C-alpha positions as CSV (number, residue, x, y, z in Angstrom):
1,M,88.4,76.2,63.8
2,G,91.7,75.5,65.5
3,D,93.3,78.0,63.2
4,S,91.0,80.9,64.1
5,K,92.3,81.4,67.6
6,P,93.1,85.1,68.3
7,K,96.7,85.8,69.0
8,R,97.7,87.1,72.4
9,P,100.2,89.9,72.5
10,P,103.6,89.2,74.1
11,F,104.1,90.0,77.7
12,Q,105.5,93.5,78.3
13,L,106.3,93.3,82.0
14,G,106.9,96.7,83.6
15,K,107.0,98.0,87.1
16,K,103.3,97.7,87.5
17,A,100.5,95.7,85.9
18,D,97.2,97.3,86.9
19,L,94.6,94.9,85.7
20,S,91.4,96.6,86.9
21,S,90.6,97.7,83.4
22,M,91.2,94.2,82.0
23,M,88.2,92.9,83.9
24,Y,85.9,94.0,81.1
25,T,88.1,94.8,78.1
26,S,90.4,92.9,75.7
27,T,91.8,93.3,72.3
28,S,91.0,90.0,70.5
29,K,88.1,89.4,68.1
30,T,84.8,87.9,69.4
31,V,84.1,84.4,68.2
32,A,80.5,83.4,68.6
33,P,80.3,79.7,69.8
34,K,78.2,77.1,68.0
35,P,75.7,75.1,69.9
36,T,77.1,71.8,68.5
37,I,80.6,70.5,68.2
38,T,82.8,71.3,65.2
39,L,85.6,69.0,64.3
40,S,88.9,70.1,62.9
41,K,91.5,67.9,61.4
42,P,95.0,68.3,62.9
43,S,97.9,69.3,60.8
44,N,100.4,66.7,59.6
45,S,102.8,65.4,62.2
46,N,106.5,65.9,62.1
47,T,107.9,62.6,61.0
48,A,111.3,63.4,62.5
49,A,109.8,63.2,66.0
50,V,109.2,59.9,67.7
51,R,105.8,59.2,69.1
52,S,105.3,57.5,72.4
53,N,103.4,54.2,72.4
54,N,103.4,53.8,76.2
55,R,100.1,52.4,77.5
56,I,98.0,54.5,79.8
57,R,96.1,52.6,82.5
58,I,92.4,53.3,82.6
59,G,90.6,53.6,85.9
60,K,87.0,52.7,86.7
61,N,85.9,56.1,85.5
62,G,87.4,55.4,82.1
63,L,90.0,58.2,82.4
64,P,93.8,57.8,82.5
65,I,95.5,57.1,85.8
66,P,98.8,58.9,86.5
67,K,101.7,56.6,86.7
68,S,103.1,55.9,90.2
69,N,106.8,56.5,90.9
70,G,106.7,53.7,93.4
71,V,106.5,55.9,96.4
72,R,103.1,56.6,97.8
73,R,102.9,60.1,99.3
74,S,100.6,60.3,102.2
75,L,98.7,63.5,103.1
76,T,98.9,62.6,106.8
77,P,102.6,62.3,107.9
78,S,103.5,59.2,109.8
79,R,105.9,59.0,112.7
80,S,108.9,58.7,110.6
81,A,112.3,60.2,110.0
82,S,110.8,62.5,107.4
83,R,109.0,64.4,110.0
84,Q,111.9,64.6,112.4
85,A,114.1,65.9,109.5
86,S,111.9,68.9,109.1
87,S,112.9,72.2,110.7
88,E,109.3,72.8,111.7
89,P,108.0,71.7,115.1
90,R,106.4,68.4,115.4
91,E,102.6,68.6,115.4
92,V,99.6,66.3,115.9
93,V,97.3,65.8,113.0
94,K,93.7,65.9,114.0
95,N,91.8,62.9,112.7
96,G,88.7,63.0,114.8
97,K,89.8,60.1,116.9
98,K,90.5,60.2,120.7
99,P,94.0,59.5,121.8
100,S,94.6,56.0,123.1
101,R,95.3,55.6,126.8
102,S,98.2,53.5,128.1
103,S,96.0,52.5,131.1
104,P,92.3,53.1,132.1
105,V,91.5,55.7,134.7
106,V,88.8,54.9,137.3
107,S,87.1,57.9,138.9
108,T,86.4,57.8,142.6
109,T,83.8,60.5,142.2
110,P,81.2,59.0,139.9
111,Q,78.7,61.8,140.6
112,W,80.8,64.2,138.6
113,G,81.4,61.7,135.8
114,S,84.5,59.8,134.8
115,E,87.7,61.3,133.3
116,E,86.7,59.7,130.0
117,D,83.3,61.5,130.1
118,E,85.2,64.7,130.6
119,D,87.4,63.9,127.7
120,D,84.3,63.2,125.6
121,E,82.8,66.5,126.6
122,R,86.0,68.4,125.8
123,E,86.2,66.6,122.4
124,D,82.5,67.5,121.7
125,E,83.2,71.1,122.6
126,A,86.3,71.1,120.3
127,R,84.2,69.6,117.5
128,R,81.5,72.3,118.0
129,K,84.2,75.0,117.8
130,R,85.6,73.5,114.6
131,V,82.1,73.4,113.1
132,R,81.6,77.0,114.0
133,L,85.0,77.8,112.5
134,E,84.2,76.1,109.3
135,E,81.0,78.1,108.8
136,P,82.1,81.1,106.8
137,T,80.7,84.6,107.5
138,I,78.4,85.5,104.6
139,D,79.3,88.7,102.8
140,K,75.8,90.1,102.0
141,T,77.1,93.2,100.2
142,R,78.9,91.4,97.4
143,K,77.2,91.0,94.0
144,I,78.6,87.9,92.4
145,K,76.9,87.8,89.0
146,H,79.0,89.3,86.2
147,E,76.5,91.2,84.1
148,G,79.0,91.3,81.2
149,S,78.6,87.5,80.9
150,F,75.0,88.0,79.8
151,S,75.6,90.7,77.3
152,E,76.3,90.1,73.6
153,T,78.0,93.5,73.3
154,T,80.8,93.1,75.8
155,A,84.5,92.9,75.0
156,P,85.8,89.7,73.4
157,Y,87.4,86.9,75.4
158,D,91.1,86.3,75.3
159,I,92.0,82.9,76.8
160,V,94.5,80.1,76.5
161,H,92.4,77.2,75.2
162,A,92.8,73.7,76.5
163,A,93.8,72.7,72.9
164,D,96.7,75.2,73.0
165,I,98.4,73.4,75.9
166,A,97.4,69.8,75.1
167,N,97.5,68.8,71.4
168,N,99.2,66.2,69.3
169,Q,101.8,68.7,67.9
170,I,103.5,69.6,71.2
171,Q,107.1,68.2,71.4
172,K,109.7,68.1,74.0
173,H,113.2,66.5,73.7
174,G,112.2,65.0,70.3
175,R,109.0,63.3,71.6
176,Y,105.4,64.1,71.2
177,Q,103.9,65.0,74.6
178,F,100.3,64.0,73.7
179,A,98.7,61.3,71.5
180,E,95.2,60.4,70.3
181,Y,93.0,59.2,73.1
182,F,90.6,57.1,71.0
183,T,92.5,54.5,69.1
184,A,89.8,52.6,67.3
185,L,88.1,54.8,64.8
186,Q,85.3,54.4,62.2
187,E,86.1,55.0,58.6
188,D,84.8,58.6,58.6
189,E,86.3,59.7,61.9
190,E,89.4,61.9,62.3
191,D,92.4,61.4,64.6
192,C,92.5,63.7,67.6
193,P,89.5,65.9,66.7
194,T,89.1,69.3,68.3
195,I,85.7,69.9,70.0
196,D,83.9,72.8,71.6
197,L,82.7,72.9,75.2
198,Q,80.2,75.5,76.3
199,Y,80.5,77.6,79.5
200,P,77.8,79.2,81.6
201,C,78.3,82.6,80.0
202,G,76.9,81.5,76.7
203,N,78.9,83.5,74.2
204,M,82.1,81.6,74.7
205,A,83.2,78.0,74.0
206,E,86.6,76.5,74.8
207,R,88.4,74.2,72.3
208,Y,89.6,70.8,73.6
209,Q,91.5,68.3,71.5
210,L,90.8,64.7,72.4
211,V,94.3,63.6,73.4
212,K,96.1,62.1,76.3
213,P,99.6,62.8,77.8
214,T,102.3,60.3,76.8
215,A,105.6,61.3,78.2
216,D,104.4,62.6,81.6
217,T,101.0,61.3,82.8
218,S,100.8,64.2,85.3
219,D,100.4,66.6,82.3
220,F,97.1,68.3,81.5
221,R,94.3,65.8,80.7
222,P,91.6,67.3,78.5
223,L,89.0,64.6,78.9
224,S,89.3,64.8,82.7
225,E,88.8,68.5,82.7
226,I,85.7,68.2,80.5
227,V,84.1,66.0,83.1
228,D,85.3,68.3,85.9
229,N,83.7,71.3,84.1
230,M,80.4,69.4,83.8
231,R,80.4,68.6,87.5
232,I,81.2,72.1,88.6
233,V,78.3,73.4,86.5
234,K,76.0,70.7,87.9
235,D,76.9,71.6,91.5
236,H,76.6,75.4,91.2
237,Y,74.7,76.5,88.1
238,L,71.8,74.1,87.4
239,D,68.4,73.4,89.0
240,P,68.1,69.9,90.6
241,L,66.3,68.3,87.7
242,S,68.9,69.5,85.2
243,A,71.7,68.6,87.6
244,D,70.5,65.0,87.7
245,K,70.6,64.9,83.9
246,V,74.3,65.7,84.2
247,E,75.0,63.4,87.1
248,P,72.2,61.9,89.2
249,S,72.4,62.4,93.0
250,E,71.1,58.8,93.5
251,L,73.6,56.1,93.2
252,G,73.3,53.8,90.2
253,G,71.6,56.4,88.0
254,G,72.6,57.4,84.5
255,G,73.6,60.8,83.3
256,L,75.9,62.6,80.9
257,V,79.0,62.1,83.1
258,L,78.5,58.4,83.2
259,K,78.0,58.3,79.4
260,L,81.3,60.1,78.9
261,E,83.1,57.8,81.3
262,R,81.8,54.7,79.5
263,A,82.8,56.1,76.1
264,A,86.3,57.0,77.5
265,K,86.6,53.5,78.9
266,D,85.7,52.0,75.5
267,R,88.4,54.1,73.7
268,Q,89.8,51.0,71.9
269,R,86.4,50.2,70.4
270,A,85.1,51.7,67.2
271,G,82.4,54.3,67.7
272,A,83.5,55.3,71.2
273,Q,84.9,58.6,70.1
274,Q,81.7,59.6,68.3
275,R,79.7,58.6,71.4
276,F,81.9,60.9,73.5
277,I,81.4,63.8,71.1
278,D,77.6,63.2,71.0
279,V,77.4,63.4,74.8
280,V,79.3,66.7,74.9
281,N,76.9,68.0,72.2
282,E,74.0,67.0,74.4
283,Y,75.6,68.8,77.4
284,N,76.1,71.9,75.3
285,A,72.5,71.9,74.3
286,L,71.4,71.5,78.0
287,L,73.6,74.4,79.1
288,S,72.3,76.6,76.3
289,A,68.6,75.9,77.3
290,K,69.3,76.6,81.0
291,R,71.0,79.9,80.1
292,Q,68.0,81.0,77.9
293,D,65.4,80.1,80.5
294,G,67.2,82.1,83.2
295,T,68.2,79.2,85.4
296,I,71.9,80.1,85.4
297,A,71.3,83.8,86.2
298,T,69.0,82.9,89.0
299,K,71.5,80.5,90.6
300,L,74.2,83.2,90.4
301,D,71.8,85.7,92.1
302,R,71.4,83.3,94.9
303,M,75.1,82.4,95.2
304,T,76.8,83.8,98.4
305,S,80.2,85.1,99.1
306,P,82.8,83.7,99.9
307,L,82.5,81.4,96.9
308,P,82.6,77.6,97.4
309,L,86.2,76.4,97.4
310,T,85.5,73.7,94.8
311,L,84.5,76.4,92.3
312,V,87.4,78.7,93.2
313,Q,90.0,75.9,93.1
314,H,88.7,74.7,89.7
315,L,88.9,78.1,88.2
316,V,92.2,79.3,89.7
317,K,94.3,76.2,90.0
318,D,92.8,73.6,87.6
319,Q,92.2,76.1,84.7
320,I,94.2,79.4,85.0
321,Y,97.3,77.9,86.7
322,A,97.3,74.8,84.4
323,R,97.3,76.9,81.3
324,T,99.7,79.7,82.2
325,V,102.1,78.5,84.9
326,S,102.4,74.7,84.6
327,P,103.8,74.7,81.1
328,H,106.6,77.0,82.4
329,I,107.0,75.7,85.9
330,D,110.8,75.1,85.5
331,S,111.4,78.8,85.2
332,V,110.1,79.5,88.7
333,R,112.3,76.8,90.2
334,A,115.4,78.7,89.2
335,Y,115.9,80.5,92.5
336,E,118.8,81.1,94.8
337,G,118.8,78.5,97.5
338,F,118.7,79.6,101.2
339,S,117.7,83.1,100.2
340,D,114.7,85.3,100.7
341,N,113.7,84.4,97.1
342,V,113.1,80.7,97.7
343,Y,109.8,79.8,95.9
344,G,106.9,78.0,97.5
345,E,103.2,78.1,97.3
346,L,100.3,78.2,99.8
347,L,97.7,75.8,98.5
348,P,94.0,76.8,97.9
349,K,92.7,75.0,101.0
350,F,95.1,76.9,103.3
351,L,94.3,80.2,101.6
352,S,90.6,79.7,102.0
353,R,91.1,79.1,105.7
354,I,93.1,82.3,106.0
355,F,90.3,84.3,104.2
356,Q,87.8,82.7,106.5
357,E,89.6,83.3,109.8
358,T,90.4,86.9,108.8
359,H,86.8,87.5,107.7
360,L,88.0,89.0,104.4
361,K,85.2,90.9,102.6
362,S,84.5,92.3,99.2
363,N,84.9,95.9,100.5
364,Q,88.3,95.3,101.9
365,I,91.9,95.3,100.6
366,F,94.2,92.2,100.6
367,V,98.0,92.5,100.0
368,D,100.4,89.6,99.4
369,L,104.0,90.6,100.0
370,G,106.2,88.3,97.9
371,S,103.3,87.2,95.7
372,G,105.2,84.7,93.5
373,V,103.1,83.6,90.5
374,G,100.0,85.4,91.9
375,N,97.9,82.5,93.1
376,C,97.0,84.1,96.4
377,V,96.1,87.4,94.8
378,L,93.8,85.8,92.3
379,Q,92.1,83.5,94.8
380,A,91.4,86.5,97.2
381,A,89.9,88.5,94.4
382,L,87.7,85.6,93.3
383,E,86.8,83.9,96.5
384,A,86.2,87.1,98.6
385,G,85.7,89.6,95.8
386,C,88.1,92.1,97.4
387,E,90.6,94.5,95.9
388,S,93.7,92.4,95.8
389,W,97.4,93.4,95.5
390,G,100.6,91.5,95.0
391,C,104.3,92.5,94.9
392,E,107.0,90.1,93.7
393,M,110.6,91.1,92.9
394,M,111.8,87.9,91.0
395,P,111.3,88.4,87.3
396,N,110.3,84.8,86.3
397,P,107.4,84.4,88.9
398,A,106.3,88.0,88.2
399,K,106.1,87.3,84.5
400,L,104.0,84.2,85.1
401,A,101.8,86.1,87.6
402,E,101.1,88.6,84.8
403,A,100.2,85.7,82.5
404,Q,97.7,84.4,85.1
405,A,96.3,87.9,85.6
406,Q,95.7,88.2,81.8
407,E,93.8,84.9,81.8
408,F,91.9,85.7,85.0
409,P,89.3,88.3,83.8
410,S,88.1,86.2,80.8
411,R,87.9,83.1,82.9
412,C,85.8,84.8,85.5
413,R,83.4,86.1,82.7
414,M,83.2,82.6,81.3
415,W,82.0,81.4,84.7
416,C,79.7,84.6,85.1
417,I,81.5,85.7,88.2
418,K,82.6,89.3,89.0
419,P,85.9,89.3,91.0
420,G,87.6,92.0,92.9
421,K,90.2,94.2,91.1
422,V,93.7,92.8,90.7
423,H,96.9,94.8,90.9
424,L,100.4,93.3,90.4
425,I,103.7,95.0,90.9
426,Q,107.2,93.7,90.2
427,D,109.5,95.3,92.7
428,D,111.0,95.1,96.2
429,F,108.0,95.5,98.5
430,T,110.2,97.1,101.2
431,K,111.0,100.0,98.8
432,N,108.1,100.3,96.3
433,L,106.2,103.5,97.2
434,E,102.9,102.4,95.8
435,I,102.8,99.1,97.8
436,L,103.8,101.0,101.0
437,E,100.9,103.4,100.4
438,V,98.5,100.6,99.8
439,L,99.6,98.9,103.0
440,R,98.4,101.9,105.0
441,R,94.9,101.1,103.8
442,A,95.1,97.3,103.8
443,D,92.8,95.1,105.9
444,V,94.7,91.7,105.5
445,V,98.4,91.3,104.7
446,L,99.9,87.9,103.8
447,V,103.6,87.3,104.2
448,N,105.0,83.9,103.3
449,N,108.1,84.4,105.4
450,Q,109.1,80.8,105.7
451,A,112.6,81.5,104.4
452,F,113.1,85.3,105.1
453,N,116.3,86.3,106.7
454,P,116.5,88.4,110.0
455,D,117.2,91.7,108.2
456,L,114.1,91.4,106.1
457,H,112.0,90.4,109.2
458,D,113.2,93.6,111.0
459,N,112.4,95.7,107.9
460,L,108.9,94.3,107.9
461,K,108.4,95.1,111.6
462,S,109.2,98.7,110.8
463,I,106.7,98.7,107.9
464,F,104.0,97.2,110.1
465,L,104.2,100.4,112.3
466,E,102.5,102.2,109.4
467,L,99.5,99.8,109.2
468,K,96.1,100.9,110.4
469,E,94.7,99.7,113.7
470,G,92.9,96.4,113.2
471,C,94.9,95.3,110.1
472,Q,95.5,91.6,110.2
473,I,98.9,90.0,109.2
474,V,99.2,86.4,108.3
475,S,102.6,84.8,108.4
476,L,104.2,81.3,108.6
477,K,106.7,82.5,111.2
478,Y,105.9,84.9,114.0
479,F,106.9,88.5,114.1
480,R,105.9,88.7,117.8
481,D,106.7,85.7,119.9
482,P,103.4,84.4,121.4
483,A,105.3,84.4,124.8
484,H,106.3,88.1,124.5
485,R,104.9,90.5,127.1
486,V,105.2,94.3,126.9
487,K,107.1,95.7,129.9
488,E,109.4,98.6,130.8
489,S,112.6,96.8,129.7
490,N,111.2,96.2,126.1
491,I,108.9,99.2,125.8
492,N,110.5,100.3,122.5
493,D,110.3,96.9,120.8
494,L,108.7,97.3,117.4
495,V,106.4,94.3,117.8
496,N,104.7,95.8,120.9
497,C,102.0,97.2,118.5
498,L,101.0,93.7,117.4
499,T,99.0,91.0,119.0
500,V,99.5,87.4,117.9
501,V,97.6,84.1,117.9
502,E,99.4,80.8,117.0
503,K,97.4,78.5,114.8
504,E,97.9,74.9,113.5
505,R,98.7,74.2,109.8
506,F,97.8,70.7,108.9
507,S,99.1,68.5,106.0
508,G,98.3,69.4,102.4
509,M,98.3,73.2,102.9
510,V,101.7,74.2,101.4
511,S,103.5,73.0,98.3
512,W,106.9,72.2,99.8
513,T,105.9,69.8,102.6
514,D,103.1,67.6,103.9
515,V,104.5,68.0,107.4
516,P,102.1,70.0,109.7
517,G,103.4,73.2,111.2
518,K,102.2,76.5,112.6
519,W,101.0,79.8,111.2
520,Y,100.4,83.1,112.9
521,L,97.7,85.7,112.9
522,H,98.9,89.1,114.0
523,V,96.7,92.2,114.5
524,K,97.9,95.8,114.5
525,D,96.6,96.6,118.0
526,S,98.4,99.2,120.2
527,T,96.0,98.7,123.2
528,E,98.5,96.7,125.3
529,L,101.4,99.1,124.6
530,K,99.3,102.2,125.5
531,A,98.2,100.5,128.7
532,V,101.7,99.8,129.8
533,K,102.9,103.3,128.9
534,N,100.1,104.8,130.9
535,R,100.9,102.6,133.9
536,L,104.5,103.5,133.8
537,E,103.7,107.2,133.4
538,K,101.3,107.1,136.3
539,S,104.0,105.3,138.4
540,R,106.5,108.0,137.6
541,R,104.1,110.8,138.6
542,T,103.4,109.2,142.0
543,T,107.1,108.7,142.9
């Protein structure tokens, strides 16, 4: 069945890619999935290429462990030269522990409590605030279930299968990038079989070839994603009894995931490959039964927005990004250093926090100025369900963004989720008339201005004058200094129509550094400016 994959048309990148119509339509032929796994024998290998025989270490879960480069990268920066070398201000990473004291403080007024008691109270209050902050505001107006996922007459799916990006025929620099995972086969078993994995939608299965990366252990790992898919389905799509069949909540229990891990761990023993395939067949049958009895549809009806970050990250980062951007990541690294076009990504955890703190809803508009490969645009459309726009002027990231956006609608349908509409434009966002018009209606605007020059900053300040009152602007560097105050001497400053709050950005939130930093939430609010103008006008009338 590996030869029956529909061909995707080549990218025709123009000034605008309006993908709203792509949410329900496609041009490829529908392929009805089978409830059991079908094996396909891979084509003959190119004998001119050299296969890698490097061993892959197996962890306790039976899956390959990425090789270490000898340097352990900590998510929490230490007090080292690396932090001081950063151009960003030094920050304190919250770890839930109280700062140590150089010497104890004894209170002379015990009736009011000790200073340590006051510290505990302040810490408890800060913890309560953090808890309140972490509780997202539920969007009750959004309908999450994608009705097209439960209809047999909808448009066909057009996706990049896992077997397209990880198979034993992919070569680079004269070496095969993937090799057979199971190395001890029974007489009737095939090398590197291709199997089908069912999704919640029911009328779509994805092809996976049972291979492992050889040259670069950070490459896509099909067996790991099969397990990840099963866990995501278990957490969000199944009733408790069925979820326990996949992976029991009680420690020490069995389950399909454990069976897969054991089979993967025994990959050098005859029969392990067939056991792995049998478990995936069993999982496919379970998912088919839960779809037919209405369990999956019921769970989707009860799902709330914003969507859980684990589900969003798996779909956007682990699946769409891995299939469309990661194989071509070198192309987006070809940028001009120290320019406005320096490439960097905001990670899913940071984006989710931004959406949470701006209270982004499905009936609102999100705009990413300098959208790169489109991660932020897709995550907003999926997590919040809002209308989502992006504008990127560099051709290579814009082309990959379009590839992601082509994959996005089908992936959402496979997971039975209805996202917001996505619009991508390749152009200069300071000049594109359509983006400038959308900005007048926008509710949340994201600007990754970490490397923008002063001229571009000034241009953006002028653009912000056209935003509607209440529009929120998220940036990594401030447009209005938090210490700025409106007064007569600066009454004509463009930033006077903005308010600003400085916020902490912790480690693991951006792609280019683990060092903490700041981010800024501006709001288009002319209240302060109007008050100062009225006061000055009143003062002039009385003198």
